[in-house]
Legacy VTK file of the C-alpha trace (Angstrom):
# vtk DataFile Version 3.0
C-alpha trace
ASCII
DATASET POLYDATA
POINTS 256 float
10.736 24.221 -15.457
7.292 22.858 -16.219
5.649 19.850 -14.574
3.519 17.531 -16.693
1.318 14.527 -15.949
2.522 11.563 -17.963
0.276 9.282 -19.943
3.261 7.332 -21.259
4.961 6.065 -18.092
7.656 4.303 -20.100
9.378 7.703 -20.172
10.287 7.347 -16.483
10.824 3.585 -16.207
14.595 4.028 -16.198
14.421 6.544 -13.329
12.592 3.998 -11.136
14.520 0.908 -12.324
15.507 -1.438 -9.507
13.121 0.059 -6.936
11.155 -2.908 -5.588
8.004 -1.064 -4.601
4.688 -2.427 -5.826
2.940 0.945 -5.916
5.565 2.084 -8.419
4.902 -1.100 -10.418
1.144 -0.334 -10.241
1.672 2.982 -11.976
4.324 1.906 -14.470
2.173 -1.124 -15.326
-0.851 1.047 -16.074
-3.001 -0.460 -13.306
-3.495 2.521 -10.981
-1.718 5.660 -9.801
-0.574 8.890 -11.476
2.853 9.911 -12.754
4.439 13.343 -13.126
7.768 14.591 -14.421
9.623 17.664 -15.606
8.992 18.577 -19.215
12.471 17.628 -20.413
13.066 15.095 -23.177
13.686 12.710 -21.586
12.542 13.711 -18.069
15.225 13.927 -15.384
12.906 14.015 -12.355
9.764 12.015 -11.653
6.950 11.562 -9.129
4.498 8.680 -8.736
1.375 9.184 -6.598
-0.911 6.391 -5.433
-3.281 6.644 -2.494
-1.521 8.162 0.509
1.930 7.541 -0.999
4.183 9.460 -3.328
7.593 8.364 -4.664
10.384 10.505 -6.104
13.312 9.536 -8.293
15.852 11.194 -10.586
17.195 14.677 -9.863
15.577 16.394 -6.835
13.113 19.038 -7.990
11.145 21.369 -5.723
8.278 21.751 -8.187
7.597 18.009 -8.035
7.822 17.943 -4.233
5.163 20.652 -4.131
3.083 19.100 -6.902
-0.360 17.960 -5.769
-2.458 16.016 -8.284
-5.464 17.883 -9.577
-8.621 16.661 -7.855
-6.815 15.266 -4.816
-8.755 16.277 -1.688
-6.604 14.865 1.119
-3.982 17.181 2.607
-1.989 14.214 3.984
0.596 12.226 2.067
3.595 9.992 2.750
6.561 11.018 0.616
9.212 8.384 -0.093
12.550 9.661 -1.461
14.744 7.495 -3.678
17.908 8.794 -2.024
19.349 11.231 0.524
19.317 14.109 -1.965
15.548 13.833 -2.357
15.168 13.468 1.427
17.115 16.680 2.016
15.014 18.508 -0.569
11.743 17.313 1.019
12.942 18.613 4.397
13.982 21.921 2.825
10.630 22.396 1.068
8.217 21.223 3.778
10.252 22.114 6.897
8.247 21.427 10.085
5.319 20.017 8.103
7.508 17.017 7.198
7.532 14.364 9.900
10.437 11.989 9.289
9.494 8.342 9.906
11.101 4.943 9.486
9.243 2.267 7.557
10.239 -1.347 6.954
10.486 -3.079 3.595
9.631 -6.785 3.541
11.343 -9.184 1.134
9.300 -9.966 -1.936
9.543 -13.713 -2.352
7.262 -16.585 -1.437
9.784 -18.999 0.023
8.547 -18.445 3.565
4.898 -19.338 3.024
3.848 -22.600 4.653
0.311 -23.312 3.435
-0.499 -25.861 6.145
0.619 -23.435 8.838
-1.415 -20.594 7.317
-4.474 -22.850 7.110
-4.056 -23.731 10.806
-4.078 -20.015 11.669
-7.303 -19.544 9.703
-8.911 -22.557 11.358
-7.936 -21.324 14.821
-10.010 -18.149 14.562
-12.237 -18.550 17.585
-15.961 -18.051 17.917
-17.898 -15.795 17.892
-15.772 -14.406 15.041
-16.438 -15.502 11.460
-14.560 -14.824 8.237
-15.817 -13.976 4.755
-14.321 -12.847 1.474
-15.094 -9.206 0.766
-18.160 -9.028 -1.488
-20.306 -6.090 -2.599
-22.072 -5.822 0.761
-18.853 -5.923 2.800
-17.109 -3.529 0.400
-19.722 -0.869 1.188
-19.663 -1.613 4.919
-15.874 -1.218 4.935
-16.015 2.122 3.120
-18.634 3.417 5.553
-16.268 3.417 8.550
-13.140 5.554 8.870
-11.014 2.871 10.579
-11.524 0.392 7.729
-11.748 2.613 4.625
-8.141 2.030 3.529
-8.944 -1.640 2.954
-10.869 -0.750 -0.217
-10.772 3.015 -0.748
-8.449 3.103 -3.775
-11.027 1.159 -5.785
-13.739 3.665 -6.701
-16.449 1.084 -7.363
-17.133 -2.467 -6.263
-16.802 -3.555 -9.902
-13.267 -2.152 -9.939
-12.475 -3.878 -6.646
-13.935 -7.175 -7.875
-11.815 -6.971 -11.024
-8.464 -5.973 -9.488
-8.735 -6.329 -5.720
-9.072 -9.135 -3.213
-9.845 -9.181 0.487
-11.041 -10.962 3.611
-13.073 -9.613 6.525
-13.542 -10.883 10.071
-17.084 -10.359 11.338
-18.841 -10.230 14.687
-22.652 -10.254 14.580
-22.517 -9.266 10.932
-20.269 -6.255 11.512
-16.702 -5.957 10.199
-14.145 -5.860 13.025
-10.978 -6.621 11.020
-9.869 -7.046 7.452
-7.001 -7.864 5.128
-7.342 -6.518 1.625
-5.580 -5.077 -1.386
-4.573 -1.496 -0.663
-3.512 -1.431 -4.309
-2.986 -3.828 -7.191
-0.105 -4.258 -9.621
0.613 -6.676 -12.480
0.935 -10.055 -10.759
-0.019 -9.135 -7.218
-1.505 -6.892 -4.556
-0.177 -4.676 -1.771
-1.718 -5.839 1.509
-3.511 -3.546 3.946
-4.542 -4.955 7.334
-6.729 -3.088 9.829
-8.512 -4.038 13.048
-11.149 -2.042 14.915
-9.518 -0.733 18.095
-11.774 -2.665 20.503
-10.797 -6.007 18.934
-7.031 -5.826 18.633
-4.737 -8.605 19.897
-7.433 -11.245 19.534
-6.021 -13.011 16.489
-8.315 -11.439 13.893
-5.574 -9.630 11.941
-3.365 -12.719 11.909
-6.223 -14.951 10.706
-7.428 -12.690 7.909
-3.826 -12.054 6.834
-3.243 -15.796 6.581
-6.476 -16.275 4.623
-5.629 -13.481 2.176
-2.163 -14.916 1.506
-3.690 -18.327 0.798
-6.258 -16.800 -1.573
-3.491 -14.911 -3.402
-1.428 -18.068 -3.784
-4.460 -19.888 -5.240
-4.795 -17.168 -7.853
-1.113 -16.882 -8.706
-0.870 -13.431 -7.154
1.957 -12.207 -4.944
0.768 -10.748 -1.602
3.263 -7.927 -1.043
3.694 -6.438 2.444
5.256 -3.152 3.564
5.415 -2.398 7.295
4.637 0.925 8.942
6.044 -0.083 12.339
7.768 -2.951 14.226
4.375 -4.416 15.148
3.523 -4.792 11.477
6.936 -6.394 10.885
6.256 -8.906 13.675
2.837 -9.777 12.215
4.374 -10.245 8.776
7.057 -12.543 10.170
4.407 -14.697 11.879
2.859 -15.208 8.455
6.114 -16.240 6.792
7.588 -12.991 5.499
11.178 -11.862 6.017
12.211 -8.351 6.974
14.391 -6.657 4.352
15.534 -3.126 5.260
14.500 0.139 6.893
13.824 3.217 4.806
13.024 6.867 5.404
9.695 8.459 4.549
8.041 11.774 5.354
4.478 12.221 6.554
3.254 15.559 5.239
0.249 17.366 6.714
-0.979 20.382 4.805
-0.053 18.963 1.390
LINES 1 257
256 0 1 2 3 4 5 6 7 8 9 10 11 12 13 14 15 16 17 18 19 20 21 22 23 24 25 26 27 28 29 30 31 32 33 34 35 36 37 38 39 40 41 42 43 44 45 46 47 48 49 50 51 52 53 54 55 56 57 58 59 60 61 62 63 64 65 66 67 68 69 70 71 72 73 74 75 76 77 78 79 80 81 82 83 84 85 86 87 88 89 90 91 92 93 94 95 96 97 98 99 100 101 102 103 104 105 106 107 108 109 110 111 112 113 114 115 116 117 118 119 120 121 122 123 124 125 126 127 128 129 130 131 132 133 134 135 136 137 138 139 140 141 142 143 144 145 146 147 148 149 150 151 152 153 154 155 156 157 158 159 160 161 162 163 164 165 166 167 168 169 170 171 172 173 174 175 176 177 178 179 180 181 182 183 184 185 186 187 188 189 190 191 192 193 194 195 196 197 198 199 200 201 202 203 204 205 206 207 208 209 210 211 212 213 214 215 216 217 218 219 220 221 222 223 224 225 226 227 228 229 230 231 232 233 234 235 236 237 238 239 240 241 242 243 244 245 246 247 248 249 250 251 252 253 254 255
């Protein structure tokens, strides 16, 4: 069975229907990401790839699990199966290269956001830290360091980031020490990425820039979606007004 890259993502919309994942919406909405499927009419199996993530739905297919987008340099990816059948197939194909992990979905609604509370968090960021929206200069500073690259790396140019992305950085002596930004964008919102330089963790920087980014999204009519890698990320999200939804299985693949 052949694997094809889809230009018309409407062909796989039904396979991903009901999956509340913004990176899937990014691809189906034509904003960013790449889609693949078997060459059936209509396709029965599909793959969406965006950044370090890849999502599978439909009938499990080994060729899609092994499929690596042309031009992709990274040999690391996080595979997210739609169901247990896909999970079993990923384990069968990748064996010991597949590290099974638990991630945490966060509810996608804005009922928990208290603007006054979020503003108080922003205002409580203590000196000598300062906060700025990510502009051209900060975009390039962020991309220059490995710990912060994911804040902006899916936007190939600053012009692309300025058009579709949004972010906040916490600075110390002009250097970025934390940030909250759009990992990706989808119609109507962004997927939030938050990172802090290791020497400055647990000093309120991540909380403050997260609060600021949520407020900026709300001003613009964007939804600030959050997905948590670990319980610490869940706890940070809850401090900002999000609600935990459910746990799900993913696979970290090295050697992709």
